[in-house]
N, C-alpha and C positions, 0 to 999 in steps of 0.2 A: 504495500498498499503505502502510498506518497505519502511526503512529510507532511503533517499540517505546517501551514503557512503562521509564523509570530505575529502576535499583536506587537506592530514596532512604528507606534506615531512618533513622526517626526517633533523633538522638541519637548519629549515627554519622560524622564529619568527614568531609567532602569536599576532595579540590582538584577547582578550575575554573579552565578558562580556555578565552578567549573571542577570539578573532580577528577582524582586519577582514578585510573579503571582500578572497581575493587578495591577504591580507599588506597592505591600503591602508592608510595612516594613518587611526586612529580619533581622536586626538588631537593637534591643530595648535597648540594654545595654553594658557598657564595658566588662562585661563577653563572651558576644553572639561574639563581635568582636575578643577578645581573643583565645575563641575557634575556632572560622573560621581560626583564622590566624595557629593558632596549627596545625591545619587539614591541611590546606595547603602545610605545611612544612613538614609533614608527606608524606605528598601524594606526592606533588613534587619530592623527596627523592626517594621515595619507584618507581614509575615510570620514574624515570630518565627525570624529567620536568627541566629545571633549569627557575628557576622565575626574571625578570628585573626589571619590574616596577607596582604598582599594585594603588589601591583606592579600600576601602572597605566605599560605600557610604550606607545612612539607607536603600534604598531599593533597591540597585542592586550592582554589584562587577567589575570591571575594573582590566583585568592582560596584562602585557607582558611577554610571555615565549616562551622558544623554545626545541623542543623535541628533544632528545637525544635514542629514541627509537622510534618503528613504534607504531601507535595507543596509545603514551602515553598520549597525551592531553585529549582525551577523557575518555580513562580510571581514569588518574587523577582527571575528573571532574566529572564523574559518582560516585567516592568512597568518595569525598570530597561533592559532593552533598545529596548523602542518607545519610550519617554519620552527618551533618549538622542538615538535617531535621529531623531524629530521635532526637536531643540535642534539636532543638527549639519547638518540638512539647509536647515532656516530661515537659520541663522547663516552658511550656505556657499552658498545659494543653487544646491541640489543636489537630486537627488529619486533614489530607488530603494534599494534595499539597501545597509549598512554593515557587516554583521557577514556573516563565514563561516557560514550557517547554523544549526545550532544548537551549543549549546556543549558543551564537552568536560568530563567529569568521572571522578573515581574514587573512590570509599571509600575509608578511610586508617584503619589499626591505629594506636592512638591509644600502644601501647607501642613503642618502639623506632623508630617511623616519622614520628611524627606533627611530632616537633621537626627530623627529616629534612625533612620539608615547608618548615617555616618557612624552614629557612635556604635550600634549594631556590630557593623565590619572591622570598625578600629578595636571594640574590646577582645573580639574573636581571642587572639593569643592569651587575654586574662582569664576568659571561661574553659581554655582548653590547659589550665596552670602553666601556661608557659612564662608567666611573667607576671609580676605583682603590679606593673602598673603598665598603660599602654605606650608610654614614651620609652621603655625598656626594649622594645621590639622593633627591630631595624625596618622590616619588610613592611609595612604600613605606613597611610599615610599620615599617622597621627603626627609625627617631629613635624610634618610640613603644615598641617590645620590647625597645630594647636602650640607649635612653636616656633614658627614662622622659618623650618629649615627651607632651603629652595631647590624649586622642582621643576625641571621641565617637564613633565608629564602631567603637574595637576593643572587644571583648570577651575576658582572657585565658581559655585553655584550661587547664583544670585542670593538664595537663602542662608547660605551662611556667610556673604559679605551682609547681608542683612541684620546680621547678628549685632555689630556695631561698627559702624564708618570706620573708626580710628582700628587700625590693624593690632595694636598692640594689647589694646582695649577687648579686641575681640577676641584674639587669642587666649588671654585672660578668660571671657566668659565661655571661650568655646572646652576650656578645661575645668571651668566648674562645670559642666555638663557631665563631668566623667568622673564627679564624687561619687556618684553611685551608680551599681546596676542597672542595667533594663529592665522593666517589669516584663515578666514573663508570659504574659498575654501578647505583648509587642513580640516578644520573641518568637513564639508560637506564631501570630499571624505573618510574621515576616516569612518563616521557615515554609508555612502551609503556602501562602500567594506567588512564592520563590518554586515551589516544589511542583505547583500545577500551573505554572504560566498566566497565572491572574494580575490582579490590581492590589496594591494595598492601599486605602485609603477609606473616605466616607460614601456613602451612599451616592450621592450625588456626582463624585468624581466617579466611579465605577458606573453608575449611568452614562455620563459624559463618554468614556470609554468605550462603551459598549455599543453606543449610537456612531461613534466615530471608527470603531474596525468593525463592526457585526458581531462580535465574536463575547460570547460570555464569561465575565468578570466576577462572577461569585461559583462557590462551589454546587454542585447539584446535590437537591434532597434525597436522603438514602429512603429505600422502601417503594413500596406499589405507590402509585398518583393515585387520591381518595378519587370514590366514585361522586359523580352530580349528587345532590340530594334529590328526590323527588318533590 
């Protein structure tokens, strides 16, 4: 059967996750992370995708990005995936697949949810008990967004810039958002929406995306449809 086309409206942020096949490691050295980050930068520029936040874990990747051209994210991820697999197989004298099929993604409502996705992504190493503070993990965007580290990969989203018009004050406010862990319901909602390729946001946002794409952005109800009352 042909693959279902993704909902990929221009200008709507997306959360992306790509895992190693069978959760195997896809990064085993510093050079692996460097190579992936470099190609992500190149292909995001080539296909007009703005990258706002990221984390590269040992066996998976999270991205928060906004496409500025039709089908841009799929083109970026396909090119990046193929390039990195060629590098990885050559470097480690292996063959075959590396990624767990197609990447997962969900559309993100800017109001109320986008900054939550920033936090969800950059807190990943903390939830995995790899570090105690997100600033300790090198391969995420936290050092860029919270500490002002220079980056050619990152394009700040307007919602991030709106935290405070002054850069240093914005970074201070942003760091304050990480004093507390994310609510478990937000985490569950993000995971469900991403796994099912839907949208995270309020009902109005989901209605708008459904009208725009013609695709359902809500989980189907379980069980048999109820009979009409007589």
